[in-house]
C-alpha positions as CSV (number, residue, x, y, z in Angstrom):
1,X,-39.5,15.7,2.8
2,X,-38.2,12.4,3.2
3,X,-35.8,12.0,6.2
4,X,-35.1,9.6,8.9
5,X,-38.1,7.7,10.1
6,X,-38.1,9.3,13.8
7,X,-37.6,13.2,12.4
8,X,-39.4,15.5,14.0
9,X,-40.0,17.7,11.0
10,X,-41.7,14.9,9.1
11,X,-44.0,16.2,7.0
12,X,-43.9,20.0,7.9
13,X,-41.4,21.1,5.3
14,X,-40.5,20.3,1.7
15,X,-37.2,19.9,0.6
16,X,-36.4,23.3,-1.8
17,X,-34.7,21.0,-4.0
18,X,-36.4,17.8,-4.7
19,X,-35.3,14.5,-6.6
20,X,-33.0,13.0,-3.5
21,X,-32.6,9.5,-3.7
22,X,-32.4,7.7,-0.6
23,X,-31.0,4.6,0.2
24,X,-30.3,1.8,-0.7
25,X,-29.2,4.2,-4.5
26,X,-27.4,3.7,-7.4
27,X,-26.2,7.5,-7.7
28,X,-26.1,10.4,-5.0
29,X,-23.5,8.5,-3.4
30,X,-21.3,10.1,-0.2
31,X,-17.9,9.0,0.2
32,X,-16.8,10.2,3.8
33,X,-13.1,9.8,4.3
34,X,-12.2,8.6,7.8
35,X,-9.0,9.8,8.8
36,X,-8.7,7.8,12.6
37,X,-11.8,8.1,14.1
38,X,-11.6,5.8,17.4
39,X,-15.4,3.5,18.4
40,X,-16.7,6.0,20.1
41,X,-16.6,8.8,17.4
42,X,-17.5,6.3,14.5
43,X,-20.0,5.0,16.0
44,X,-21.8,8.3,16.8
45,X,-21.0,9.2,13.2
46,X,-23.0,6.4,11.9
47,X,-25.9,6.9,14.7
48,X,-26.7,10.1,13.6
49,X,-25.8,10.2,9.5
50,X,-25.5,6.2,8.1
51,X,-28.7,7.5,6.1
52,X,-26.6,10.0,3.7
53,X,-23.5,8.0,3.9
54,X,-22.8,5.0,1.0
55,X,-18.9,4.5,1.6
56,X,-16.6,5.3,4.2
57,X,-12.9,5.2,3.1
58,X,-10.3,4.3,5.5
59,X,-7.8,7.1,4.3
60,X,-4.6,6.6,3.2
61,X,-2.8,3.7,4.9
62,X,-4.8,4.2,8.1
63,X,-5.8,0.7,8.0
64,X,-2.7,-0.5,9.1
65,X,-2.0,1.7,12.5
66,X,-5.5,-0.2,14.0
67,X,-5.3,-2.7,16.4
68,X,-6.9,-5.9,15.1
69,X,-10.3,-5.7,17.1
70,X,-10.8,-2.2,16.5
71,X,-10.7,-2.2,13.0
72,X,-12.9,-5.2,12.6
73,X,-15.4,-3.8,15.2
74,X,-15.1,-0.4,12.9
75,X,-15.9,-2.6,9.7
76,X,-18.6,-4.6,11.3
77,X,-20.6,-1.2,12.6
78,X,-20.5,0.3,9.0
79,X,-21.5,-3.0,7.3
80,X,-24.7,-3.3,10.3
81,X,-26.0,0.4,9.4
82,X,-25.6,-0.3,5.7
83,X,-22.3,1.4,5.0
84,X,-19.7,-0.2,2.5
85,X,-16.2,0.5,3.8
86,X,-12.6,-0.2,2.3
87,X,-9.3,1.0,2.9
88,X,-7.4,4.1,1.1
89,X,-5.9,3.8,-2.8
90,X,-2.4,4.3,-1.1
91,X,-2.9,1.0,0.8
92,X,-3.7,-0.5,-2.6
93,X,-0.6,1.2,-4.4
94,X,1.9,-0.2,-1.5
95,X,0.7,-3.2,-1.6
96,X,1.3,-3.2,-5.3
97,X,4.7,-2.1,-5.0
98,X,5.9,-4.6,-2.7
99,X,4.4,-7.6,-4.4
100,X,1.9,-8.9,-2.0
101,X,-1.5,-7.4,-4.2
102,X,-3.2,-11.5,-3.7
103,X,-2.4,-11.4,0.4
104,X,-3.8,-7.8,0.5
105,X,-7.0,-8.6,-1.5
106,X,-7.0,-12.3,1.0
107,X,-6.6,-10.2,4.3
108,X,-9.0,-7.7,3.4
109,X,-11.7,-10.3,2.6
110,X,-10.8,-11.7,5.9
111,X,-11.2,-8.5,7.9
112,X,-14.9,-7.8,5.9
113,X,-14.0,-5.1,4.0
114,X,-16.8,-4.9,1.1
115,X,-15.2,-2.7,-1.8
116,X,-11.5,-2.2,-3.0
117,X,-10.0,0.8,-4.5
118,X,-7.6,0.6,-7.2
119,X,-5.7,3.4,-7.9
120,X,-2.4,4.8,-9.4
121,X,-2.2,8.6,-7.5
122,X,1.4,8.1,-6.5
123,X,2.9,5.3,-8.2
124,X,3.3,4.3,-12.0
125,X,0.5,1.1,-12.8
126,X,0.6,0.0,-16.4
127,X,-2.9,-0.5,-17.8
128,X,-2.1,-4.1,-17.7
129,X,-1.6,-4.5,-14.0
130,X,-4.5,-2.1,-13.6
131,X,-6.5,-4.5,-15.5
132,X,-5.3,-7.3,-13.8
133,X,-6.0,-5.8,-10.2
134,X,-9.2,-5.1,-11.1
135,X,-10.0,-8.7,-12.1
136,X,-8.7,-10.2,-9.4
137,X,-10.3,-7.6,-6.8
138,X,-14.0,-8.5,-8.7
139,X,-13.3,-12.4,-8.4
140,X,-12.3,-12.0,-4.9
141,X,-15.6,-10.9,-4.4
142,X,-15.3,-7.2,-3.7
143,X,-16.8,-4.1,-5.5
144,X,-14.3,-2.0,-7.0
145,X,-13.8,1.8,-7.6
146,X,-11.1,3.0,-9.2
147,X,-9.2,6.1,-9.4
148,X,-7.9,8.7,-11.9
149,X,-6.0,11.3,-11.5
150,X,-2.7,12.1,-10.0
151,X,-1.8,13.5,-6.5
152,X,1.0,15.6,-7.5
153,X,0.0,18.4,-9.9
154,X,3.6,18.2,-11.9
155,X,2.0,14.7,-12.9
156,X,-1.4,16.2,-14.8
157,X,-2.8,13.6,-16.8
158,X,-4.6,15.0,-19.6
159,X,-8.5,15.3,-20.0
160,X,-8.5,12.9,-22.9
161,X,-6.3,10.3,-21.1
162,X,-8.9,10.5,-18.1
163,X,-11.8,10.2,-19.9
164,X,-9.9,6.9,-21.6
165,X,-9.0,5.8,-18.1
166,X,-12.8,6.2,-16.7
167,X,-14.1,4.4,-19.5
168,X,-11.6,1.3,-19.8
169,X,-12.6,0.9,-16.0
170,X,-16.3,1.1,-16.5
171,X,-16.0,-1.8,-19.2
172,X,-13.6,-3.7,-17.4
173,X,-16.2,-3.9,-14.5
174,X,-15.3,-1.1,-12.1
175,X,-18.7,0.1,-9.8
176,X,-17.5,3.4,-9.7
177,X,-14.7,5.6,-11.0
178,X,-13.4,8.3,-8.6
179,X,-11.8,11.5,-10.2
180,X,-8.9,12.6,-7.8
181,X,-9.2,15.5,-5.7
182,X,-7.3,14.6,-2.9
183,X,-7.9,15.3,0.8
184,X,-7.1,19.1,0.4
185,X,-9.2,19.8,-3.2
186,X,-6.5,21.4,-4.3
187,X,-4.2,22.1,-7.4
188,X,-5.5,18.5,-8.9
189,X,-7.6,17.7,-12.0
190,X,-11.0,19.7,-11.7
191,X,-9.7,22.5,-8.9
192,X,-7.1,25.2,-8.9
193,X,-4.7,25.6,-6.6
194,X,-6.9,27.5,-4.3
195,X,-9.5,24.8,-4.2
196,X,-11.8,26.4,-7.0
197,X,-13.7,24.4,-9.5
198,X,-12.2,24.7,-12.9
199,X,-15.1,24.9,-15.0
200,X,-14.0,24.4,-18.4
201,X,-12.4,21.3,-17.1
202,X,-15.4,20.2,-15.6
203,X,-17.2,20.8,-18.6
204,X,-15.2,19.0,-20.6
205,X,-15.4,15.8,-18.6
206,X,-18.6,16.0,-18.1
207,X,-19.4,16.3,-21.9
208,X,-16.8,13.1,-22.4
209,X,-18.2,10.8,-19.9
210,X,-21.2,8.2,-20.8
211,X,-22.2,7.4,-17.7
212,X,-22.0,10.3,-14.8
213,X,-24.3,8.4,-12.5
214,X,-20.7,5.9,-11.8
215,X,-18.7,8.7,-11.4
216,X,-17.4,9.9,-7.9
217,X,-15.8,13.3,-7.8
218,X,-13.6,14.0,-5.1
219,X,-15.0,17.4,-3.0
220,X,-13.6,18.0,0.5
221,X,-14.5,21.6,0.3
222,X,-18.0,23.0,0.5
223,X,-17.4,25.1,-2.3
224,X,-16.7,22.5,-4.1
225,X,-19.5,20.0,-3.3
226,X,-21.8,23.3,-3.6
227,X,-20.1,23.7,-7.2
228,X,-20.7,20.4,-8.1
229,X,-24.4,20.4,-6.8
230,X,-25.4,23.3,-8.9
231,X,-23.9,21.9,-12.0
232,X,-24.7,18.2,-12.0
233,X,-27.6,18.2,-9.7
234,X,-28.5,17.0,-5.7
235,X,-27.7,13.6,-7.1
236,X,-24.1,13.6,-8.0
237,X,-21.5,11.8,-6.3
238,X,-19.3,13.2,-4.1
239,X,-16.3,12.0,-2.0
240,X,-13.9,12.7,0.5
241,X,-16.3,14.4,2.6
242,X,-15.1,15.0,6.2
243,X,-17.4,12.9,8.9
244,X,-18.5,15.9,10.7
245,X,-19.4,17.7,7.3
246,X,-22.3,14.9,6.3
247,X,-25.1,16.5,7.3
248,X,-24.0,19.9,6.2
249,X,-23.7,18.1,2.6
250,X,-27.1,16.5,2.9
251,X,-28.5,20.0,3.5
252,X,-26.4,21.6,0.3
253,X,-28.1,18.7,-1.8
254,X,-31.6,19.6,-0.8
255,X,-31.2,23.1,-0.6
256,X,-31.5,23.4,3.1
257,X,-28.4,25.7,3.2
258,X,-28.3,29.3,1.9
259,X,-26.0,28.6,-0.8
260,X,-28.0,26.2,-2.8
261,X,-31.0,27.5,-1.8
262,X,-30.3,31.3,-2.9
263,X,-29.1,29.9,-6.3
264,X,-32.1,27.4,-6.5
265,X,-34.5,30.7,-5.7
266,X,-32.2,32.7,-8.2
267,X,-33.1,30.3,-11.0
268,X,-36.5,29.9,-10.4
269,X,-37.2,34.0,-10.3
270,X,-37.6,34.3,-6.8
271,X,-36.7,37.3,-4.5
């Protein structure tokens, strides 16, 4: 069993689901959405769970509300624990709408962010501008995570379009592509209005993706995390995880939670 260095349970039990990668890792990423944690809660999160967090996204446009000193300290703390951090995609979209992308990237660089999310979940972003923004962010020294999918179900994209856009983004140099799931995980892309995974849509997307290691599935709900782990394995990349759910998710990944343990035992013909 591989846990943090000082775990009291090291070498006592084995993970029922094996193969979980440790940081630094290329796949099996966990992206946490921070909607406004204070410094004390943020420090506590990192102290307990940093080994299991790869990215922290300061969700939506919340970055603008932090006093500068606190924002810089949150970014510093994340980086000191080996966690990449970036502002939410909606913030990027507003910068584009206001014609201030260059200033946005410059400010993000000065603050210490390591990644930029490029999305068009709410706005219409031409393929030309999307590609230009990606290249500009990379030239500024950022890792780049793009997002595909619309937040409003009335603007839903076809599976073919989603697959084409993911392929274009990855070919253009995106490190990862997020499949839109929103904060709610309801009524968008692979989720129905109740948050259940639409198995046919998931299967069609998976069949059309050439590099699953570079896809992050937004999965804010436990049922969604469980379903994706059972479909795609312990090292599936998952995003929009709530801060308080990080260790619970890690337990799901390795079979230390009844939901995935039971399925693993059934598949193995035990019990």
